[in-house]
TORTORKOL-858140 format. One line per field, with one value per residue (C-alpha): residue number from 1; residue in one letter; x negated, y negated, z negated. Coordinates in steps of 0.02 Angstrom, whole numbers, always signed. Last residue first. Layout:
residues N
marlo	[NUM, ...]
miza	[A, ...]
u	[X, ...]
v	[Y, ...]
w	[Z, ...]
end
This chain:
residues 361
marlo	[361, 360, 359, 358, 357, 356, 355, 354, 353, 352, 351, 350, 349, 348, 347, 346, 345, 344, 343, 342, 341, 340, 339, 338, 337, 336, 335, 334, 333, 332, 331, 330, 329, 328, 327, 326, 325, 324, 323, 322, 321, 320, 319, 318, 317, 316, 315, 314, 313, 312, 311, 310, 309, 308, 307, 306, 305, 304, 303, 302, 301, 300, 299, 298, 297, 296, 295, 294, 293, 292, 291, 290, 289, 288, 287, 286, 285, 284, 283, 282, 281, 280, 279, 278, 277, 276, 275, 274, 273, 272, 271, 270, 269, 268, 267, 266, 265, 264, 263, 262, 261, 260, 259, 258, 257, 256, 255, 254, 253, 252, 251, 250, 249, 248, 247, 246, 245, 244, 243, 242, 241, 240, 239, 238, 237, 236, 235, 234, 233, 232, 231, 230, 229, 228, 227, 226, 225, 224, 223, 222, 221, 220, 219, 218, 217, 216, 215, 214, 213, 212, 211, 210, 209, 208, 207, 206, 205, 204, 203, 202, 201, 200, 199, 198, 197, 196, 195, 194, 193, 192, 191, 190, 189, 188, 187, 186, 185, 184, 183, 182, 181, 180, 179, 178, 177, 176, 175, 174, 173, 172, 171, 170, 169, 168, 167, 166, 165, 164, 163, 162, 161, 160, 159, 158, 157, 156, 155, 154, 153, 152, 151, 150, 149, 148, 147, 146, 145, 144, 143, 142, 141, 140, 139, 138, 137, 136, 135, 134, 133, 132, 131, 130, 129, 128, 127, 126, 125, 124, 123, 122, 121, 120, 119, 118, 117, 116, 115, 114, 113, 112, 111, 110, 109, 108, 107, 106, 105, 104, 103, 102, 101, 100, 99, 98, 97, 96, 95, 94, 93, 92, 91, 90, 89, 88, 87, 86, 85, 84, 83, 82, 81, 80, 79, 78, 77, 76, 75, 74, 73, 72, 71, 70, 69, 68, 67, 66, 65, 64, 63, 62, 61, 60, 59, 58, 57, 56, 55, 54, 53, 52, 51, 50, 49, 48, 47, 46, 45, 44, 43, 42, 41, 40, 39, 38, 37, 36, 35, 34, 33, 32, 31, 30, 29, 28, 27, 26, 25, 24, 23, 22, 21, 20, 19, 18, 17, 16, 15, 14, 13, 12, 11, 10, 9, 8, 7, 6, 5, 4, 3, 2, 1]
miza	[E, N, M, V, K, T, Q, H, N, I, S, E, E, H, I, A, R, F, V, K, I, I, F, E, E, G, L, G, K, R, A, A, Q, I, I, K, D, R, L, I, E, D, W, R, S, T, Q, L, I, T, I, N, N, Q, K, K, Y, E, G, I, K, R, A, V, A, M, R, H, E, F, I, D, M, L, K, D, D, Y, K, D, I, E, H, R, L, D, E, L, T, S, L, L, V, N, N, Q, I, T, A, S, R, L, V, L, R, H, I, L, K, N, L, N, E, P, T, L, Q, Q, Q, A, D, S, L, A, K, E, P, N, C, H, S, E, I, I, L, G, D, F, D, L, D, M, A, K, Q, S, V, E, F, L, L, D, R, S, G, C, I, H, S, P, D, T, L, I, P, L, E, P, I, L, R, K, L, E, I, P, I, E, W, Q, P, N, N, R, Y, L, T, R, N, Y, I, S, F, G, R, H, I, A, A, M, K, R, I, G, A, R, N, L, R, E, I, A, G, I, W, L, E, V, D, P, N, I, P, N, K, I, M, V, P, I, D, V, G, K, L, S, D, A, I, E, Q, V, A, F, P, N, A, T, T, R, A, G, L, W, I, I, D, I, G, A, K, L, A, D, Y, V, H, W, V, N, A, V, E, T, A, T, Y, M, G, L, E, D, K, I, R, K, L, W, P, L, G, E, K, G, V, G, E, F, T, D, P, R, T, R, P, K, W, L, G, A, R, Y, I, Q, V, G, I, E, K, L, Q, R, G, T, E, M, V, Q, E, E, N, E, A, S, C, P, G, A, M, I, L, P, R, E, S, S, V, G, K, F, E, F, K, E, L, K, L, A, I, K, M]
u	[-2139, -2104, -2190, -2099, -1931, -1973, -2012, -1841, -1754, -1856, -1798, -1617, -1635, -1712, -1570, -1440, -1530, -1540, -1353, -1304, -1424, -1362, -1181, -1217, -1311, -1168, -1214, -1214, -1370, -1484, -1421, -1450, -1629, -1668, -1590, -1687, -1854, -1821, -1770, -1923, -2044, -1966, -1982, -2166, -2202, -2115, -2210, -2114, -2179, -2341, -2503, -2605, -2685, -2610, -2444, -2436, -2469, -2336, -2211, -2250, -2215, -2051, -2005, -2040, -1915, -1795, -1803, -1774, -1615, -1554, -1578, -1479, -1338, -1339, -1323, -1169, -1096, -1127, -1033, -890, -874, -853, -718, -633, -636, -556, -426, -382, -356, -244, -142, -119, -57, +56, +142, +210, +54, +72, +6, +100, +38, +107, +40, +49, +89, +263, +190, +65, +200, +309, +161, +139, +318, +304, +155, -6, -125, -312, -378, -267, -340, -268, -173, -92, -81, -145, -38, +129, +272, +149, +115, -7, -5, +35, +31, +99, +85, -90, -98, -280, -222, -103, -244, -347, -206, -197, -386, -386, -228, -296, -463, -418, -319, -481, -527, -529, -516, -410, -282, -290, -213, -190, -53, -85, +55, +6, +58, -116, -204, -383, -385, -296, -422, -563, -487, -470, -659, -715, -633, -771, -661, -800, -722, -727, -764, -888, -1027, -1110, -1226, -1181, -1034, -858, -744, -590, -406, -340, -181, -127, +55, +156, +333, +307, +244, +258, +105, +11, +41, -28, -189, -205, -196, -328, -442, -417, -483, -631, -667, -658, -797, -837, -843, -698, -582, -449, -279, -149, +36, +170, +354, +457, +543, +485, +468, +284, +240, +148, +36, -11, -52, -166, -245, -280, -361, -475, -515, -579, -612, -425, -406, -533, -454, -278, -143, +26, +204, +368, +549, +524, +675, +620, +598, +492, +378, +359, +320, +194, +107, +92, +20, -125, -174, -8, +14, +184, +323, +501, +636, +738, +925, +901, +997, +973, +801, +721, +806, +726, +560, +584, +635, +467, +363, +344, +276, +106, +85, -71, -255, -296, -481, -561, -645, -735, -698, -511, -385, -219, -65, +90, +43, +183, +251, +422, +490, +625, +535, +656, +595, +732, +695, +516, +576, +696, +562, +434, +561, +607, +429, +375, +525, +502, +320, +150, +187, +15, -52, +113, +231, +232, +263, +282, +309, +239, +300, +481, +571, +669, +714, +897, +861, +675, +546, +389, +448, +421, +254, +185, +2, -112, -284, -341, -509]
v	[+507, +442, +273, +249, +285, +159, +28, +52, +40, -115, -197, -152, -234, -390, -403, -386, -516, -625, -621, -644, -790, -871, -860, -929, -1076, -1121, -1168, -1347, -1325, -1433, -1351, -1179, -1223, -1267, -1105, -1010, -1080, -1041, -863, -831, -900, -796, -639, -676, -703, -539, -428, -264, -121, -95, -90, +70, +5, +135, +130, -59, -58, +73, -26, -184, -85, -26, -206, -253, -121, -188, -360, -289, -198, -346, -460, -339, -333, -523, -533, -421, -533, -686, -604, -555, -736, -792, -661, -724, -901, -841, -742, -896, -999, -864, -851, -1039, -1041, -891, -973, -840, -816, -710, -735, -900, -1037, -1096, -1263, -1277, -1450, -1396, -1258, -1377, -1505, -1371, -1312, -1492, -1496, -1321, -1385, -1308, -1189, -1173, -1284, -1208, -1033, -969, -1048, -1178, -1353, -1446, -1336, -1399, -1315, -1184, -1118, -983, -925, -764, -815, -737, -629, -655, -720, -777, -959, -928, -868, -1018, -1134, -1058, -1075, -1259, -1294, -1218, -1308, -1450, -1330, -1254, -1073, -1057, -871, -837, -971, -937, -764, -708, -589, -447, -341, -164, -126, -167, -38, -28, -199, -282, -203, -270, -444, -422, -390, -521, -657, -652, -756, -782, -785, -945, -1040, -1176, -1056, -994, -846, -675, -639, -581, -554, -644, -627, -537, -450, -293, -247, -89, -25, +162, +224, +414, +468, +482, +296, +254, +352, +282, +100, +133, +215, +72, -53, +60, +76, -113, -141, -320, -298, -358, -234, -306, -329, -194, -235, -109, -109, +10, +174, +292, +479, +479, +314, +388, +487, +328, +241, +384, +386, +200, +214, +356, +264, +111, -40, -64, -87, -227, -316, -310, -185, -259, -227, -278, -278, -274, -183, -181, +9, -4, -134, -37, +126, +43, -50, +115, +197, +73, -93, -169, -343, -429, -466, -529, -557, -713, -723, -869, -803, -615, -607, -750, -683, -513, -602, -671, -498, -431, -561, -461, -322, -404, -583, -610, -581, -755, -752, -670, -539, -585, -536, -543, -416, -510, -406, -512, -604, -693, -686, -751, -706, -819, -984, -1112, -1275, -1275, -1094, -1143, -1279, -1161, -1025, -1144, -1196, -1015, -952, -1104, -1091, -904, -916, -891, -792, -800, -857, -946, -919, -898, -771, -846, -746, -855, -810, -774, -627, -743, -666, -617, -432, -402, -349, -244, -137, +49, +135, +310, +276, +313, +235, +166, +216]
w	[+735, +560, +583, +749, +667, +531, +664, +742, +572, +528, +689, +647, +476, +554, +679, +540, +434, +589, +617, +434, +410, +571, +517, +343, +419, +536, +714, +778, +884, +777, +616, +692, +739, +558, +498, +631, +572, +389, +434, +542, +412, +273, +383, +418, +232, +188, +310, +297, +403, +309, +408, +439, +601, +718, +624, +629, +817, +846, +741, +841, +999, +924, +883, +1065, +1122, +991, +1071, +1245, +1190, +1090, +1241, +1351, +1223, +1213, +1401, +1395, +1259, +1368, +1512, +1397, +1337, +1518, +1544, +1387, +1459, +1621, +1523, +1421, +1578, +1653, +1493, +1485, +1664, +1632, +1482, +1364, +1256, +1099, +922, +908, +795, +629, +568, +380, +312, +255, +146, +64, +24, -55, -159, -217, -282, -357, -458, -400, -488, -457, -597, -732, -710, -875, -1021, -908, -982, -829, -717, -786, -690, -628, -453, -401, -221, -132, +50, +208, +361, +426, +604, +591, +608, +463, +351, +408, +356, +182, +161, +207, +107, -53, -59, -179, -290, -352, -385, -196, -159, -312, -269, -82, -104, +77, +128, +249, +321, +374, +554, +623, +513, +581, +663, +517, +397, +506, +497, +309, +304, +432, +329, +199, +81, -49, -221, -325, -166, -119, -165, -325, -301, -370, -257, -294, -146, -81, -125, +31, -21, +72, +96, +68, +84, +110, -59, -53, -153, +12, +39, -132, -102, +74, +16, -117, +11, +133, +5, -35, +151, +174, +47, -2, -191, -298, -214, -97, -175, -149, -138, -183, -134, -241, -200, -337, -302, -342, -428, -578, -461, -367, -532, -583, -410, -415, -587, -528, -366, -463, -350, -323, -511, -520, -372, -443, -398, -356, -409, -329, -391, -580, -653, -836, -836, -679, -757, -920, -830, -713, -854, -946, -788, -778, -700, -650, -576, -567, -443, -463, -332, -360, -398, -516, -667, -652, -571, -667, -824, -793, -777, -953, -1015, -950, -1042, -1203, -1092, -1093, -1155, -1051, -1083, -1149, -1191, -1342, -1234, -1071, -892, -913, -847, -869, -910, -883, -723, -632, -455, -404, -232, -159, -140, -64, -139, -272, -318, -356, -476, -565, -577, -651, -781, -819, -842, -943, -1060, -1085, -1134, -1053, -894, -817, -648, -626, -481, -294, -158, +15, +174, +311, +437, +478, +398, +284, +117, +93, +83, +66, +194, +202, +346, +319, +326, +351, +381, +529, +530, +699, +772]
end
């Protein structure tokens, strides 16, 4: 079921409407010289929207938490002297008031703020009657409903120019990424609110500049609308997140490497071939549904046997054995380990649900 919002086009005068929309700038505005030099270099490569953090929500105290409103005049110089739009993160109503007073063009809510409905509502209330574009980063935890809730609160406050930012999700275990992209969540958001633009933040997903192109290209392949990416005139000396920032020169190279694909098919031969392949996929999906049905029927029989013999539902050693075996099989068949783990965890959970029903009958 689609979610209805009152939205206007997320566009800016003088900024190209073609994909990808690029917003770039340093993780943190550190000093006036750094802000202006980065802005000049970004302007040279065609970036028209300058992003910079002023208030930085840090996990630990005694780390650089941004210059705060001291940096607002620097962003005003970016706007006045370079003719660029400016964007910054806000986390409370005081940030909102200061940003609006300084003429900031775009604001965004960070992942920690999105995760707090009270904070979102306070910011939404402070924006009533204000015509400013607002971007909402996904919450730190992988919860599409929480993300949608923040978007709805702002929309009901009268914000019409909106975009979502996919910046990945926090996980306990270390992976290749700083924040796991979990693409299925922004894809679900796109399905539920197709008219809402989605920008990907590869900087916060990757945590390393070496991975930025791969994630940026995937965002384009998924037909997302743009990138909000961190760029610094001297990344090695950055006061925050140095390892994930690019020089404007290297950002320009990344942008020009991107392959942009069409979301529509004009060629009838290609369309016919694709429809044939989709039909083949549909047949396999129907077979999967039949297999799931039969598998759960067996799970119910197992549940009945356990009930009759007073055996617990969960057999941890058996589950560990299944998972190890399927991971080995996946490698042989060219299937991703993470994919197989997710699939069999879901199957195992559904089997437990069926056995629980039997136990309670």
